[in-house]
KENUBA-415282 format. One record per residue (C-alpha): x, y, z. Coordinates in nm, 4 decimals. Example, Ala and Ser with C-alpha at 12.3 -4.5 7.8 and 13.67 -1.06 7.14 Angstrom:
2
> east | north | up
> 1.2300 | -0.4500 | 0.7800
> 1.3670 | -0.1060 | 0.7140
//
This chain:
251
> east | north | up
> 8.3419 | 7.9683 | 9.5750
> 8.1394 | 8.2868 | 9.6010
> 7.9676 | 8.1534 | 9.9129
> 8.2943 | 8.0757 | 10.0781
> 8.4370 | 8.4147 | 9.9808
> 8.1273 | 8.5848 | 10.1345
> 8.1661 | 8.3884 | 10.4532
> 8.5256 | 8.4851 | 10.4802
> 8.4524 | 8.8548 | 10.4051
> 8.1752 | 8.8663 | 10.6683
> 8.3968 | 8.7025 | 10.9282
> 8.6823 | 8.9506 | 10.8664
> 8.4456 | 9.2475 | 10.8561
> 8.2925 | 9.1384 | 11.1857
> 8.6393 | 9.0884 | 11.3481
> 8.7850 | 9.4196 | 11.2266
> 8.5003 | 9.6667 | 11.2114
> 8.2114 | 9.5176 | 11.4133
> 8.1763 | 9.8293 | 11.6356
> 8.1095 | 10.0612 | 11.3243
> 7.9906 | 9.8188 | 11.0508
> 7.6066 | 9.8132 | 11.0573
> 7.3458 | 9.6354 | 10.8544
> 7.3764 | 9.8618 | 10.5505
> 7.7497 | 9.8046 | 10.5482
> 7.7086 | 9.4270 | 10.5583
> 7.4428 | 9.4382 | 10.2811
> 7.6841 | 9.6456 | 10.0549
> 7.9685 | 9.3948 | 10.1325
> 7.7423 | 9.1133 | 10.0218
> 7.6696 | 9.2989 | 9.6971
> 8.0298 | 9.3799 | 9.6268
> 8.1313 | 9.0197 | 9.6983
> 7.8691 | 8.8640 | 9.4761
> 7.8982 | 9.1090 | 9.1891
> 8.2765 | 9.1646 | 9.1797
> 8.4380 | 8.8931 | 9.3890
> 8.6261 | 9.1340 | 9.6116
> 8.8214 | 8.9860 | 9.8926
> 8.8912 | 9.1614 | 10.2140
> 9.1813 | 8.9160 | 10.3004
> 9.3547 | 9.0079 | 9.9757
> 9.3174 | 9.3860 | 10.0371
> 9.0435 | 9.4627 | 9.7828
> 8.8174 | 9.6395 | 10.0268
> 8.8545 | 9.8333 | 10.3444
> 8.6113 | 10.0180 | 10.5811
> 8.6985 | 10.3749 | 10.6625
> 8.4885 | 10.6202 | 10.8454
> 8.1314 | 10.5256 | 10.7488
> 8.1745 | 10.3371 | 10.4242
> 8.3437 | 10.0801 | 10.2063
> 8.6406 | 10.1720 | 9.9740
> 8.7853 | 9.9661 | 9.7015
> 9.1626 | 9.9597 | 9.6614
> 9.3849 | 9.9867 | 9.3580
> 9.4817 | 9.6180 | 9.4193
> 9.1181 | 9.5059 | 9.4190
> 9.0409 | 9.6993 | 9.0952
> 9.3443 | 9.5567 | 8.9182
> 9.2496 | 9.2090 | 9.0361
> 8.8974 | 9.2618 | 8.9078
> 9.0320 | 9.3797 | 8.5655
> 9.2507 | 9.0628 | 8.5439
> 8.9513 | 8.8359 | 8.6300
> 8.7467 | 9.0153 | 8.3670
> 9.0014 | 8.9751 | 8.0985
> 9.0562 | 9.3490 | 8.0501
> 9.2698 | 9.3903 | 7.7306
> 9.4566 | 9.7058 | 7.8199
> 9.5000 | 10.0278 | 8.0242
> 9.6487 | 10.3386 | 7.8643
> 9.7569 | 10.6385 | 8.0629
> 9.8958 | 10.9794 | 7.9559
> 10.0086 | 11.2896 | 8.1321
> 9.7911 | 11.6078 | 8.0931
> 10.0670 | 11.8605 | 8.0600
> 9.8578 | 12.1797 | 8.0993
> 9.7524 | 12.0659 | 8.4511
> 10.0969 | 11.9747 | 8.5670
> 10.3712 | 12.1666 | 8.7478
> 10.6813 | 11.9707 | 8.8398
> 10.8095 | 12.2553 | 9.0613
> 10.5060 | 12.2227 | 9.2916
> 10.4777 | 11.8398 | 9.2511
> 10.1301 | 11.8747 | 9.0925
> 10.0452 | 11.6064 | 8.8357
> 9.7401 | 11.5085 | 8.6430
> 9.6754 | 11.1969 | 8.4358
> 9.4112 | 11.0622 | 8.1890
> 9.3584 | 10.6852 | 8.1925
> 9.1570 | 10.4772 | 7.9406
> 9.0460 | 10.1227 | 8.0119
> 8.9648 | 9.8802 | 7.7290
> 8.7540 | 9.5856 | 7.8446
> 8.7693 | 9.4208 | 7.5061
> 8.9266 | 9.4536 | 7.1587
> 8.6219 | 9.6290 | 7.0355
> 8.5658 | 9.8526 | 7.3428
> 8.5955 | 10.2259 | 7.2663
> 8.7324 | 10.2863 | 7.6139
> 8.6355 | 10.4158 | 7.9532
> 8.8105 | 10.7323 | 8.0549
> 8.9049 | 10.8560 | 8.3992
> 9.1126 | 11.1348 | 8.5302
> 9.3273 | 11.1826 | 8.8435
> 9.5442 | 11.4516 | 8.9989
> 9.7696 | 11.4775 | 9.3073
> 9.9839 | 11.7293 | 9.4782
> 10.1294 | 11.7566 | 9.8269
> 9.8096 | 11.9102 | 9.9637
> 9.5909 | 11.6021 | 9.8748
> 9.8032 | 11.3071 | 9.9396
> 9.9201 | 11.1358 | 10.2590
> 10.2543 | 11.2441 | 10.4083
> 10.3682 | 10.8861 | 10.3624
> 10.3701 | 10.9325 | 9.9810
> 10.5057 | 11.2785 | 9.9594
> 10.7515 | 11.2770 | 9.6651
> 10.5437 | 11.0188 | 9.4804
> 10.2609 | 11.2492 | 9.3652
> 10.3067 | 11.1564 | 8.9997
> 10.2508 | 10.7796 | 9.0737
> 9.9386 | 10.8657 | 9.2954
> 9.7944 | 11.0843 | 9.0209
> 9.8317 | 10.8049 | 8.7753
> 9.6902 | 10.5433 | 9.0114
> 9.3888 | 10.7684 | 9.0777
> 9.3170 | 10.8074 | 8.7064
> 9.3453 | 10.4315 | 8.6484
> 9.1079 | 10.3678 | 8.9468
> 8.8395 | 10.6094 | 8.8184
> 8.8589 | 10.4611 | 8.4679
> 8.8341 | 10.1033 | 8.6053
> 8.5436 | 10.1957 | 8.8356
> 8.3569 | 10.3330 | 8.5308
> 8.4383 | 10.0365 | 8.3186
> 8.3104 | 9.7807 | 8.5690
> 8.0360 | 9.9737 | 8.7379
> 8.1940 | 10.0179 | 9.0840
> 7.9763 | 10.2568 | 9.2691
> 8.2104 | 10.3079 | 9.5695
> 8.5175 | 10.5374 | 9.5698
> 8.8738 | 10.3921 | 9.5796
> 9.0798 | 10.4713 | 9.8778
> 9.3640 | 10.6114 | 9.6711
> 9.1260 | 10.8746 | 9.5324
> 9.0414 | 11.0348 | 9.8654
> 9.2553 | 11.3297 | 9.9743
> 9.3574 | 11.1987 | 10.3151
> 9.2932 | 10.9310 | 10.5547
> 9.3949 | 10.8370 | 10.9101
> 9.7639 | 10.7561 | 10.9041
> 9.9175 | 10.4893 | 11.1156
> 10.1828 | 10.6022 | 11.3731
> 10.5324 | 10.6386 | 11.2414
> 10.7341 | 10.3176 | 11.3126
> 11.0514 | 10.3350 | 11.5154
> 11.3823 | 10.2855 | 11.3388
> 11.4212 | 9.9487 | 11.5114
> 11.0837 | 9.7900 | 11.4909
> 11.0002 | 9.5238 | 11.7529
> 11.0119 | 9.1671 | 11.6491
> 10.6701 | 9.0044 | 11.6331
> 10.6238 | 8.7138 | 11.8596
> 10.5313 | 8.4704 | 11.5853
> 10.4687 | 8.1360 | 11.7477
> 10.3045 | 7.9047 | 11.5004
> 10.1980 | 7.5619 | 11.6271
> 10.4249 | 7.3643 | 11.3988
> 10.5526 | 7.1035 | 11.6302
> 10.8476 | 7.2951 | 11.7841
> 10.6580 | 7.5694 | 11.9541
> 10.8152 | 7.8690 | 11.7709
> 10.8498 | 8.0066 | 11.4274
> 11.1483 | 7.9451 | 11.2006
> 11.4154 | 8.2127 | 11.2647
> 11.4506 | 8.2606 | 10.8872
> 11.0802 | 8.3365 | 10.8556
> 11.0855 | 8.5751 | 11.1455
> 11.3976 | 8.7495 | 11.0261
> 11.2482 | 8.7922 | 10.6848
> 10.9309 | 8.9417 | 10.8235
> 11.1315 | 9.1891 | 11.0365
> 11.3327 | 9.2808 | 10.7346
> 11.0140 | 9.3493 | 10.5348
> 10.8831 | 9.5718 | 10.8093
> 11.2134 | 9.7552 | 10.8330
> 11.2520 | 9.7924 | 10.4567
> 10.9040 | 9.9281 | 10.3915
> 10.8612 | 10.1105 | 10.7218
> 10.5576 | 9.9248 | 10.8376
> 10.4094 | 9.9368 | 11.1829
> 10.4886 | 9.5975 | 11.3463
> 10.1780 | 9.5953 | 11.5619
> 9.9468 | 9.6533 | 11.2592
> 10.1335 | 9.3876 | 11.0706
> 10.0798 | 9.1515 | 11.3546
> 9.6958 | 9.2183 | 11.3579
> 9.6909 | 9.1675 | 10.9815
> 9.8800 | 8.8418 | 11.0088
> 9.6300 | 8.7058 | 11.2590
> 9.3456 | 8.7738 | 11.0298
> 9.5272 | 8.6454 | 10.7201
> 9.6048 | 8.3156 | 10.8946
> 9.2373 | 8.2985 | 11.0332
> 9.3517 | 8.2347 | 11.3873
> 9.2833 | 8.4004 | 11.7277
> 9.6498 | 8.4204 | 11.8107
> 9.9572 | 8.3854 | 11.5898
> 10.0881 | 8.1016 | 11.8164
> 9.7950 | 7.9007 | 11.6743
> 9.9148 | 7.9452 | 11.3100
> 10.1077 | 7.6734 | 11.1333
> 10.4520 | 7.7471 | 10.9910
> 10.3032 | 7.7122 | 10.6353
> 10.0411 | 7.9817 | 10.7058
> 10.2982 | 8.2248 | 10.8408
> 10.5392 | 8.1627 | 10.5493
> 10.2373 | 8.2341 | 10.3079
> 10.1590 | 8.5544 | 10.5000
> 10.5281 | 8.6679 | 10.4792
> 10.5340 | 8.6030 | 10.1131
> 10.2024 | 8.7765 | 10.0624
> 10.3185 | 9.0853 | 10.2631
> 10.6363 | 9.1090 | 10.0699
> 10.4759 | 9.0919 | 9.7297
> 10.2115 | 9.3573 | 9.8243
> 10.4665 | 9.5907 | 9.9723
> 10.6729 | 9.5702 | 9.6572
> 10.3693 | 9.6028 | 9.4167
> 10.1591 | 9.8671 | 9.5957
> 10.2826 | 9.9885 | 9.9380
> 10.0143 | 10.2644 | 9.9410
> 9.7362 | 10.0105 | 9.9329
> 9.9089 | 9.7954 | 10.1885
> 9.9275 | 10.0925 | 10.4250
> 9.5573 | 10.1452 | 10.3844
> 9.4951 | 9.7857 | 10.4673
> 9.7202 | 9.8024 | 10.7753
> 9.5564 | 10.1365 | 10.8744
> 9.2250 | 9.9517 | 10.9071
> 9.3535 | 9.7985 | 11.2337
> 9.4199 | 10.1280 | 11.4104
> 9.2484 | 10.1516 | 11.7470
> 9.1855 | 9.7865 | 11.7870
> 9.2883 | 9.6072 | 12.0992
> 9.6012 | 9.4121 | 12.1133
> 9.4297 | 9.0776 | 12.1576
> 9.6285 | 8.8592 | 11.9048
> 9.9381 | 8.7981 | 12.1203
//
């Protein structure tokens, strides 16, 4: 299973970041895959600037695989100011029933979070604390993307996002209107960029163009996108953001 996961990760890394991902990056990806079973397709890792970043989704999935018994968070009142939307949290991860706990801290305010999550600084601070504690607990040497102060943001979507030309090869030459409508609704509801979603869908379905995907693959992608948007929109935005600047060659 690890060999297959590594092949999938390498394939996705080459297709998304081949112009900036050198040999050291590929070697680190191999190590992260073998040691922690991180999956690029599932949004566990992304490449930004000159390095790999783990996501909150990836860390939570790792904790679940490792049978983590609990995560406790608490607000650090003396470092918080609700009027200025500044928040600080302490998180403790318990790997087992006898574990004394691994502690991490996280803070957030409007100056060190993306514009897309302004108003959600409290949740960002808690997420950052949990991420640091999980990285300590499981020996993750790379930073999580939610911990960095800012990152390249995708362009703001229009109020009426374009419909994606989903055309899976399912025998009738076009996607089910219900699947297409559901995808457009997800994009509209969570304010996602349709072009970035289209690029992600192509990678998720492991096809060169969406018209080559089966109806089942597209339905699985729509379900995956909906679940991720509901559970952790910030991590999903980071994943979609990794496609910025790539050519529109998946039509």
